[in-house]
TIGU-766361 format. One record per residue (C-alpha): x, y, z; residue number from 1. Coordinates in pm, 1 decimal. Layout:
<nodes>
NODE          u          v          w   lumpa
NODE          X          Y          Z     NUM
...
</nodes>
This chain:
<nodes>
NODE          u          v          w   lumpa
NODE     1392.9    -2993.1    -2746.4       1
NODE     1205.7    -3322.7    -2747.3       2
NODE     1146.2    -3510.3    -3070.9       3
NODE      985.6    -3852.7    -3103.3       4
NODE      872.6    -4063.1    -3396.7       5
NODE      509.3    -4173.2    -3400.5       6
NODE      367.9    -4400.3    -3668.1       7
NODE       18.2    -4268.9    -3734.3       8
NODE     -227.2    -4163.5    -3997.8       9
NODE     -239.5    -3820.1    -4160.5      10
NODE     -147.5    -3533.0    -3933.2      11
NODE     -408.3    -3275.2    -3846.4      12
NODE     -352.4    -2972.3    -4065.2      13
NODE     -115.0    -3152.8    -4303.4      14
NODE     -169.8    -3272.7    -4658.0      15
NODE     -133.1    -3634.0    -4560.4      16
NODE      121.8    -3893.7    -4454.9      17
NODE      267.1    -3944.2    -4110.4      18
NODE      496.8    -3704.7    -3933.0      19
NODE      717.2    -3755.7    -3631.0      20
NODE      602.4    -3597.8    -3309.9      21
NODE      795.6    -3279.3    -3242.4      22
NODE      725.1    -3135.4    -2901.0      23
NODE      817.1    -2784.4    -2786.2      24
NODE     1098.5    -2747.5    -2530.7      25
NODE     1039.8    -2825.2    -2166.5      26
NODE     1207.0    -2725.4    -1841.3      27
NODE     1516.3    -2916.5    -1740.0      28
NODE     1387.7    -2929.4    -1384.4      29
NODE     1230.1    -3251.9    -1254.1      30
NODE      867.1    -3287.9    -1360.9      31
NODE      738.2    -3291.6    -1003.9      32
NODE      906.4    -2952.9     -938.4      33
NODE      743.4    -2794.5    -1245.4      34
NODE      408.3    -2950.5    -1151.7      35
NODE      433.2    -2815.0     -796.9      36
NODE      517.4    -2467.5     -928.5      37
NODE      219.8    -2483.6    -1165.7      38
NODE      -16.6    -2576.8     -882.5      39
NODE      115.7    -2302.4     -654.5      40
NODE      108.3    -2032.4     -922.6      41
NODE        5.7    -2104.8    -1281.2      42
NODE       80.5    -1751.2    -1393.6      43
NODE      429.6    -1725.5    -1248.7      44
NODE      517.3    -2066.0    -1388.9      45
NODE      404.9    -1963.9    -1738.3      46
NODE      595.9    -1633.6    -1713.6      47
NODE      910.5    -1817.5    -1608.9      48
NODE      872.9    -2083.3    -1880.5      49
NODE      813.3    -1830.3    -2158.9      50
NODE     1120.6    -1632.1    -2057.5      51
NODE     1331.8    -1947.8    -2061.0      52
NODE     1181.6    -2147.7    -2347.5      53
NODE      969.8    -1918.8    -2566.9      54
NODE      595.5    -1883.0    -2617.8      55
NODE      524.6    -2251.9    -2681.6      56
NODE      653.3    -2509.0    -2435.5      57
NODE      581.8    -2854.4    -2290.4      58
NODE      513.2    -2952.3    -1931.8      59
NODE      329.4    -3212.8    -1728.5      60
NODE       68.9    -3081.9    -1486.8      61
NODE     -160.0    -3240.6    -1226.6      62
NODE     -511.0    -3340.5    -1342.3      63
NODE     -435.0    -3286.6    -1714.8      64
NODE     -106.6    -3472.5    -1756.1      65
NODE      116.0    -3409.1    -2059.7      66
NODE       46.5    -3065.0    -2202.0      67
NODE      166.6    -2790.7    -2431.2      68
NODE      116.4    -2426.7    -2335.2      69
NODE       74.9    -2155.9    -2598.5      70
NODE      134.6    -1784.7    -2535.3      71
NODE      141.0    -1668.8    -2898.6      72
NODE     -185.8    -1528.5    -3045.9      73
NODE     -118.9    -1656.9    -3398.2      74
NODE      -68.2    -2011.8    -3274.9      75
NODE     -372.4    -1969.0    -3050.3      76
NODE     -566.5    -1870.9    -3363.6      77
NODE     -453.8    -2191.8    -3531.8      78
NODE     -573.4    -2394.5    -3233.6      79
NODE     -909.8    -2217.6    -3204.9      80
NODE     -968.8    -2255.4    -3580.1      81
NODE     -881.6    -2625.9    -3591.6      82
NODE    -1119.1    -2901.6    -3698.3      83
NODE    -1326.2    -3009.7    -3396.6      84
NODE    -1256.2    -3374.0    -3480.8      85
NODE     -885.5    -3309.2    -3436.7      86
NODE     -893.2    -3105.5    -3114.4      87
NODE    -1187.2    -3099.7    -2875.5      88
NODE    -1265.8    -2982.3    -2527.1      89
NODE    -1001.2    -3012.8    -2259.2      90
NODE    -1005.8    -3342.6    -2067.3      91
NODE    -1096.0    -3359.4    -1785.9      92
NODE    -1312.3    -3048.9    -1784.2      93
NODE    -1569.2    -2869.8    -1569.9      94
NODE    -1839.7    -3119.3    -1665.2      95
NODE    -1713.4    -3335.7    -1374.4      96
NODE    -1859.8    -3063.1    -1151.4      97
NODE    -2143.2    -2935.4    -1371.5      98
NODE    -2277.7    -3267.1    -1500.2      99
NODE    -2281.7    -3477.3    -1816.6     100
NODE    -2554.3    -3256.9    -1965.4     101
NODE    -2331.3    -2948.4    -1956.8     102
NODE    -2204.5    -2803.5    -2283.2     103
NODE    -1856.7    -2858.4    -2133.0     104
NODE    -1916.9    -3233.7    -2158.1     105
NODE    -1999.0    -3226.4    -2529.3     106
NODE    -1779.7    -3239.8    -2836.9     107
NODE    -1824.0    -3249.3    -3211.7     108
NODE    -2178.3    -3262.9    -3350.6     109
NODE    -2338.8    -3283.1    -3005.3     110
NODE    -2160.6    -2967.9    -2896.3     111
NODE    -2261.1    -2787.3    -3216.3     112
NODE    -2629.3    -2881.4    -3168.5     113
NODE    -2628.9    -2766.5    -2805.7     114
NODE    -2461.3    -2436.4    -2895.8     115
NODE    -2728.2    -2380.6    -3158.4     116
NODE    -2993.9    -2430.2    -2891.3     117
NODE    -2819.7    -2197.0    -2642.7     118
NODE    -2736.8    -1912.8    -2880.4     119
NODE    -3084.8    -1751.3    -2930.6     120
NODE    -3137.7    -1660.0    -2561.8     121
NODE    -2804.4    -1477.3    -2566.3     122
NODE    -2861.4    -1291.4    -2891.5     123
NODE    -2831.9     -912.8    -2867.5     124
NODE    -3205.2     -857.7    -2909.1     125
NODE    -3285.9    -1102.5    -2627.0     126
NODE    -3028.9     -948.4    -2393.3     127
NODE    -3194.3     -607.6    -2435.5     128
NODE    -3489.0     -749.2    -2239.8     129
NODE    -3265.2     -811.7    -1939.2     130
NODE    -3120.8     -460.8    -1901.4     131
NODE    -3390.9     -357.5    -1654.4     132
NODE    -3301.3     -660.4    -1437.4     133
NODE    -2933.6     -560.7    -1441.8     134
NODE    -3018.1     -211.9    -1316.5     135
NODE    -3278.8     -327.1    -1064.1     136
NODE    -3044.3     -576.6     -900.6     137
NODE    -2762.5     -321.4     -883.4     138
NODE    -2987.8      -67.3     -709.9     139
NODE    -3128.5     -336.3     -478.7     140
NODE    -2781.6     -437.5     -363.3     141
NODE    -2655.7      -77.5     -350.2     142
NODE    -2926.9       19.8     -102.3     143
NODE    -2720.8     -138.5      177.4     144
NODE    -2375.6      -12.6       76.0     145
NODE    -2194.0      192.1      344.3     146
NODE    -2151.6      562.6      266.5     147
NODE    -1807.1      719.5      291.3     148
NODE    -1654.9      403.7      436.1     149
NODE    -1428.9      160.2      254.0     150
NODE    -1571.5     -182.9      175.9     151
NODE    -1484.9     -476.4      -48.2     152
NODE    -1690.9     -469.9     -367.1     153
NODE    -1638.8     -831.1     -477.3     154
NODE    -1903.2     -994.8     -259.1     155
NODE    -2171.0     -732.3     -341.0     156
NODE    -2092.1     -779.4     -709.8     157
NODE    -2121.6    -1156.0     -660.8     158
NODE    -2470.6    -1105.3     -517.6     159
NODE    -2568.5     -880.1     -809.3     160
NODE    -2449.4    -1124.4    -1074.7     161
NODE    -2609.1    -1419.6     -893.2     162
NODE    -2947.5    -1247.6     -869.2     163
NODE    -2924.3    -1136.7    -1231.4     164
NODE    -2864.6    -1494.9    -1347.4     165
NODE    -3133.9    -1640.3    -1122.8     166
NODE    -3389.7    -1394.9    -1261.4     167
NODE    -3282.5    -1360.7    -1626.7     168
NODE    -3152.6    -1714.7    -1686.0     169
NODE    -3341.8    -1931.6    -1434.6     170
NODE    -3656.4    -1716.7    -1435.4     171
NODE    -3677.4    -1766.7    -1058.0     172
NODE    -3869.6    -1548.5     -817.1     173
NODE    -4026.9    -1569.1     -471.4     174
NODE    -3943.3    -1873.2     -259.2     175
NODE    -3759.6    -2050.5     -540.6     176
NODE    -3533.8    -1747.9     -589.4     177
NODE    -3456.8    -1745.4     -216.2     178
NODE    -3387.3    -2118.0     -215.2     179
NODE    -3140.3    -2096.7     -503.8     180
NODE    -2974.4    -1792.6     -345.5     181
NODE    -2908.4    -2009.7      -41.4     182
NODE    -2778.8    -2315.4     -227.4     183
NODE    -2564.4    -2168.1     -503.3     184
NODE    -2308.1    -1932.7     -336.1     185
NODE    -2145.6    -2205.2     -120.1     186
NODE    -2153.4    -2441.5     -421.0     187
NODE    -1973.1    -2184.7     -639.5     188
NODE    -1711.1    -2110.9     -372.7     189
NODE    -1638.5    -2477.8     -305.7     190
NODE    -1665.9    -2584.3     -669.8     191
NODE    -1414.7    -2318.1     -781.8     192
NODE    -1156.5    -2460.4     -542.8     193
NODE    -1221.1    -2825.4     -627.0     194
NODE    -1223.5    -2762.5    -1002.6     195
NODE     -843.6    -2744.2    -1011.8     196
NODE     -797.7    -3065.1     -808.2     197
NODE     -818.0    -3430.1     -919.9     198
NODE    -1158.0    -3595.9     -865.6     199
NODE    -1152.8    -3871.6     -602.2     200
NODE    -1297.0    -4214.1     -672.2     201
NODE    -1566.4    -4149.0     -409.1     202
NODE    -1691.0    -3850.4     -208.8     203
NODE    -1601.1    -3982.8      141.0     204
NODE    -1925.6    -3863.5      296.1     205
NODE    -2088.5    -3531.9      367.3     206
NODE    -1801.0    -3408.5      582.7     207
NODE    -1554.3    -3414.7      290.3     208
NODE    -1540.6    -3127.8       35.8     209
NODE    -1660.1    -3355.0     -246.1     210
NODE    -1938.2    -3490.8      -24.9     211
NODE    -2057.2    -3138.8       53.8     212
NODE    -2047.3    -3054.0     -316.1     213
NODE    -2261.8    -3359.2     -393.8     214
NODE    -2507.1    -3255.6     -123.5     215
NODE    -2537.9    -2904.4     -270.7     216
NODE    -2594.8    -3063.9     -610.6     217
NODE    -2881.5    -3278.4     -483.4     218
NODE    -3044.0    -2972.1     -328.4     219
NODE    -2993.6    -2778.8     -651.2     220
NODE    -3145.4    -3055.2     -868.2     221
NODE    -3454.6    -3072.4     -648.6     222
NODE    -3494.8    -2692.7     -658.5     223
NODE    -3459.7    -2676.4    -1037.5     224
NODE    -3703.7    -2964.4    -1082.6     225
NODE    -3964.2    -2770.0     -885.4     226
NODE    -3879.9    -2454.8    -1079.4     227
NODE    -3935.5    -2631.2    -1413.6     228
NODE    -4277.9    -2747.4    -1295.0     229
NODE    -4364.8    -2392.1    -1192.8     230
NODE    -4247.8    -2243.3    -1522.1     231
NODE    -4434.5    -2499.9    -1733.1     232
NODE    -4754.3    -2431.4    -1535.4     233
NODE    -4725.1    -2054.6    -1583.0     234
NODE    -5020.2    -1921.2    -1792.7     235
NODE    -4766.5    -1685.2    -1954.0     236
NODE    -4531.6    -1968.9    -2050.0     237
NODE    -4540.6    -1881.0    -2420.9     238
NODE    -4444.1    -1516.3    -2362.4     239
NODE    -4181.9    -1553.2    -2085.2     240
NODE    -3832.7    -1447.5    -2192.9     241
NODE    -3604.4    -1604.6    -1929.8     242
NODE    -3346.5    -1851.7    -2061.5     243
NODE    -3500.5    -2151.5    -1881.9     244
NODE    -3833.7    -2095.6    -2055.3     245
NODE    -3664.5    -2045.9    -2392.1     246
NODE    -3482.9    -2378.0    -2345.6     247
NODE    -3807.3    -2552.4    -2244.6     248
NODE    -3977.4    -2419.1    -2558.9     249
NODE    -3687.9    -2507.5    -2790.8     250
NODE    -3604.2    -2835.9    -2962.0     251
NODE    -3329.0    -2995.6    -3164.7     252
NODE    -3355.0    -3036.8    -3542.3     253
NODE    -3504.5    -3384.4    -3497.6     254
NODE    -3783.0    -3240.5    -3280.0     255
NODE    -3651.6    -3376.6    -2950.4     256
NODE    -3621.7    -3154.3    -2644.5     257
NODE    -3353.4    -3121.4    -2379.3     258
NODE    -3406.5    -3347.6    -2080.4     259
NODE    -3465.6    -3200.2    -1735.9     260
NODE    -3125.4    -3321.5    -1623.7     261
NODE    -2953.7    -3160.3    -1922.8     262
NODE    -3136.9    -2834.2    -1858.5     263
NODE    -3033.9    -2839.9    -1490.9     264
NODE    -2671.6    -2905.7    -1593.5     265
NODE    -2681.0    -2631.2    -1855.2     266
NODE    -2831.8    -2372.2    -1621.2     267
NODE    -2562.3    -2454.7    -1367.2     268
NODE    -2300.4    -2418.9    -1641.9     269
NODE    -2431.1    -2076.5    -1740.9     270
NODE    -2429.0    -1973.1    -1377.4     271
NODE    -2078.2    -2105.6    -1311.0     272
NODE    -1943.6    -1940.2    -1625.7     273
NODE    -2109.7    -1603.6    -1574.1     274
NODE    -2145.6    -1545.4    -1200.7     275
NODE    -1802.4    -1532.7    -1038.1     276
NODE    -1618.0    -1420.7    -1353.1     277
NODE    -1845.5    -1122.2    -1420.4     278
NODE    -1841.6    -1018.3    -1054.9     279
NODE    -1461.6    -1041.2    -1046.2     280
NODE    -1431.9     -820.5    -1355.4     281
NODE    -1663.6     -561.2    -1199.1     282
NODE    -1463.0     -562.2     -874.3     283
NODE    -1143.0     -521.8    -1075.2     284
NODE    -1305.8     -233.3    -1263.8     285
NODE    -1370.1      -44.7     -940.0     286
NODE    -1018.7     -126.8     -819.0     287
NODE     -871.5       11.6    -1144.2     288
NODE    -1075.4      331.6    -1182.9     289
NODE    -1022.1      439.4     -821.5     290
NODE     -648.2      443.9     -899.1     291
NODE     -687.7      630.7    -1229.2     292
NODE     -871.6      959.5    -1163.0     293
NODE     -859.5     1069.5    -1526.1     294
NODE    -1034.7      750.5    -1634.6     295
NODE    -1295.6      785.3    -1361.3     296
NODE    -1360.3     1149.5    -1455.0     297
NODE    -1431.9     1056.6    -1817.1     298
NODE    -1654.1      767.9    -1709.5     299
NODE    -1861.2      998.4    -1487.9     300
NODE    -1901.3     1253.7    -1766.6     301
NODE    -2014.1      982.8    -2007.6     302
NODE    -2254.4      827.4    -1754.7     303
NODE    -2461.2     1147.6    -1768.1     304
NODE    -2527.1     1073.1    -2137.2     305
NODE    -2657.8      778.4    -2337.0     306
NODE    -2309.8      701.6    -2473.2     307
NODE    -2104.1      404.5    -2357.0     308
NODE    -1798.1      395.5    -2583.8     309
NODE    -1550.7      489.6    -2311.1     310
NODE    -1723.6      264.3    -2057.0     311
NODE    -1694.5      -26.5    -2298.4     312
NODE    -1329.8       59.8    -2360.7     313
NODE    -1267.3       61.6    -1986.1     314
NODE    -1427.8     -281.2    -1942.1     315
NODE    -1215.8     -418.8    -2226.6     316
NODE     -899.3     -280.0    -2070.1     317
NODE     -990.0     -431.2    -1733.1     318
NODE    -1045.3     -768.6    -1902.2     319
NODE     -705.0     -737.7    -2068.2     320
NODE     -497.9     -605.8    -1778.1     321
NODE     -669.8     -804.4    -1501.5     322
NODE     -760.0    -1127.3    -1677.8     323
NODE     -999.6    -1329.2    -1463.5     324
NODE     -972.1    -1666.9    -1641.8     325
NODE     -611.9    -1736.3    -1734.0     326
NODE     -637.5    -2047.4    -1954.7     327
NODE     -842.9    -2188.6    -2240.0     328
NODE     -779.8    -2555.9    -2314.0     329
NODE     -816.7    -2816.9    -2585.3     330
NODE     -747.0    -3191.0    -2607.6     331
NODE     -577.3    -3358.3    -2905.3     332
NODE     -791.5    -3637.2    -3056.1     333
NODE     -617.9    -3669.6    -3393.7     334
NODE     -318.6    -3906.9    -3418.8     335
NODE     -102.7    -3595.5    -3442.6     336
NODE     -183.1    -3225.1    -3459.9     337
NODE       38.3    -2961.3    -3622.0     338
NODE       72.1    -2652.6    -3405.7     339
NODE      301.7    -2397.6    -3564.5     340
NODE      635.6    -2571.7    -3612.6     341
NODE      543.2    -2842.6    -3361.1     342
NODE      363.6    -3174.8    -3399.0     343
NODE      160.1    -3273.3    -3092.8     344
NODE       51.5    -3636.1    -3035.4     345
NODE     -293.1    -3766.9    -2943.5     346
NODE     -378.7    -3742.9    -2575.3     347
NODE     -198.1    -3416.7    -2507.5     348
NODE     -370.2    -3112.7    -2363.6     349
NODE     -303.7    -2772.7    -2518.1     350
NODE     -343.5    -2464.3    -2298.9     351
NODE     -369.0    -2108.7    -2424.3     352
NODE     -220.6    -1873.4    -2163.8     353
NODE     -476.4    -1592.6    -2191.3     354
NODE     -325.5    -1356.8    -1935.5     355
NODE       18.6    -1383.7    -2096.1     356
NODE     -123.4    -1313.7    -2442.9     357
NODE     -301.9    -1008.3    -2301.3     358
NODE       31.9     -870.4    -2180.2     359
NODE      228.4     -893.6    -2506.0     360
NODE      405.3     -570.7    -2597.7     361
NODE      387.4     -675.7    -2963.8     362
NODE        9.2     -631.9    -2955.0     363
NODE      -43.6     -381.2    -2672.7     364
NODE      189.4      -85.1    -2647.4     365
NODE      315.0      -38.1    -2291.8     366
NODE      103.5     -335.9    -2173.9     367
NODE      148.4     -265.5    -1801.8     368
NODE      -23.3       71.6    -1838.8     369
NODE     -398.7       86.6    -1775.8     370
NODE     -525.7      268.9    -2084.0     371
NODE     -887.8      236.1    -2206.7     372
NODE     -802.9      468.4    -2498.7     373
NODE     -653.8      163.3    -2669.8     374
NODE    -1007.7       72.1    -2770.4     375
NODE    -1169.3      409.7    -2835.0     376
NODE    -1263.3      400.9    -3201.5     377
NODE    -1115.4       55.8    -3255.0     378
NODE    -1163.0     -300.2    -3143.0     379
NODE     -886.9     -505.6    -2979.1     380
NODE     -696.2     -750.8    -3201.5     381
NODE     -906.9    -1066.8    -3226.5     382
NODE     -671.8    -1340.8    -3111.5     383
NODE     -457.0    -1118.5    -2891.0     384
NODE     -765.8    -1036.8    -2682.3     385
NODE     -950.3    -1348.5    -2570.5     386
NODE    -1108.8    -1301.9    -2224.6     387
NODE    -1397.4    -1530.0    -2329.8     388
NODE    -1180.3    -1789.1    -2504.1     389
NODE    -1197.5    -1847.2    -2877.9     390
NODE    -1327.3    -2062.0    -3158.9     391
NODE    -1636.2    -2282.1    -3136.3     392
NODE    -1600.5    -2303.2    -2758.4     393
NODE    -1595.4    -1928.1    -2698.3     394
NODE    -1822.5    -1841.8    -2403.9     395
NODE    -2182.2    -1845.2    -2527.8     396
NODE    -2278.5    -1582.2    -2270.0     397
NODE    -2008.1    -1329.5    -2366.4     398
NODE    -2254.6    -1069.9    -2497.9     399
NODE    -2478.4    -1116.2    -2191.6     400
NODE    -2182.6    -1058.4    -1956.0     401
NODE    -2065.9     -756.6    -2152.3     402
NODE    -2403.9     -581.0    -2138.9     403
NODE    -2444.6     -674.3    -1773.3     404
NODE    -2108.0     -521.0    -1680.1     405
NODE    -2187.6     -209.6    -1882.9     406
NODE    -2525.1     -154.4    -1713.5     407
NODE    -2398.0     -231.5    -1361.0     408
NODE    -2105.8        8.5    -1399.7     409
NODE    -2330.3      279.0    -1549.5     410
NODE    -2575.0      242.2    -1261.0     411
NODE    -2299.9      273.9     -999.3     412
NODE    -2153.1      579.8    -1173.9     413
NODE    -2491.6      749.4    -1199.3     414
NODE    -2593.1      693.8     -838.1     415
NODE    -2261.9      717.7     -650.3     416
NODE    -1954.9      937.0     -624.8     417
NODE    -1651.7      706.8     -626.2     418
NODE    -1350.6      821.5     -422.6     419
NODE    -1007.5      785.9     -579.0     420
NODE     -709.9      648.9     -387.4     421
NODE     -331.1      647.9     -395.9     422
NODE     -316.4      303.2     -235.8     423
NODE      -98.4       39.9     -407.9     424
NODE     -267.0     -179.7     -667.0     425
NODE     -443.4     -479.0     -517.3     426
NODE     -260.9     -804.3     -576.9     427
NODE     -408.1    -1083.3     -785.4     428
NODE     -568.8    -1362.8     -584.6     429
NODE     -663.7    -1708.9     -711.6     430
NODE    -1003.2    -1840.8     -599.3     431
NODE     -937.2    -2167.2     -783.9     432
NODE    -1074.8    -2099.5    -1131.3     433
NODE    -1106.4    -1719.2    -1128.7     434
NODE     -856.6    -1450.1    -1032.0     435
NODE     -990.9    -1165.9     -818.4     436
NODE     -855.0     -860.2     -632.5     437
NODE     -685.6     -994.9     -319.7     438
NODE     -849.4     -735.5      -93.0     439
NODE    -1184.1     -774.7     -269.6     440
NODE    -1174.5     -458.6     -481.3     441
NODE    -1204.5     -212.0     -195.9     442
NODE    -1384.6      113.5     -269.2     443
NODE    -1533.4      419.9      -97.6     444
NODE    -1868.2      541.5     -233.5     445
NODE    -2104.2      829.4     -153.7     446
NODE    -2460.1      840.2     -280.7     447
NODE    -2536.1     1126.5     -517.3     448
NODE    -2821.5     1352.2     -399.4     449
NODE    -2951.2     1338.9     -757.1     450
NODE    -2861.1     1061.9    -1005.1     451
NODE    -2669.8     1173.9    -1313.6     452
NODE    -2943.3     1065.3    -1551.1     453
</nodes>
């Protein structure tokens, strides 16, 4: 157990005075070995560390440096509830890919103001307007699905979620929709891989991964700039309900508006946060229900009605048992920050191991069992279930993603018979940021002669 004295001002969360730094235990292995293990498999490293050292431990990892990892929901609650001046967004963060105008780049008052601007478009009443888009895009993509033959569902789900975001968030259609469809998928694929690597001092030209990413970004910026001009010139500008238009019509408390660059960064952020992750959850849902006939049977029965309680419970259980984003992070800005029995110094990163928290037997009975009934008639425990993160940095599009997954799954259930399988569970595969079914969520579907509803 490491313990160091640090002369500093009042500790975060304490009544005053200075306290010595008291770091959680760390592995006795050389730091480069632990770092290599973390890069090769974050999840296995966390599992091994928690078994050896408990649910709070120290380590040094590439990109982020000195860090503390938390796998206890009560300590995660303390972190998520902390003063934003004491702990802010993880550094470095996804803004190095998404731009300085992204909400990921902001902290403190700036972050609060931006969140206030972004929240209305993702309010429940606003999301209701997008349900028709969710269903339309599912049916559009499903028109080309093979009948009675196994195929990977991940890529089709990626196309559905991309088109949903481009229409509901970007408000794109026609040529501009086609242009963004061409630019964004390779950007997302490449960006997801580069997000977990250190940023180089320069891009090394268009033949390097970072150079290609920069080239995609230039194409994206030009496309969004043209899209903003088109939206502003629309005679129906005042009645449009896409997120881009709502952002163009909104303003901060001082009357100023978001710049074009900030809007482009923010739209890209919303896309990056809600495209691959939502598609991965949907692919995992199909992978799970095909291996649990009793769950699928109940879902089909419910799909013929207007109810969605069991469908929502199933989505929650997929998010718990097949967590797509495994970490939420914060950065310590206070001289010291009290975290449970530990005192963490300024400059440290703190990671919350979401997938490990989701697998705690203390909060989820028989956690390895896939059981949507956990949530029928009750909600999951708040800080033991955090697929969208927590606190002031919880995903602003969580409600949007939840309704989207609900409608997409309902549409598939109503229009297709889903075959069950006795095949082994698909393994978890890292795409960089998100974790997906290794075989792509393979499924066999047959179109129903008559939709259920």
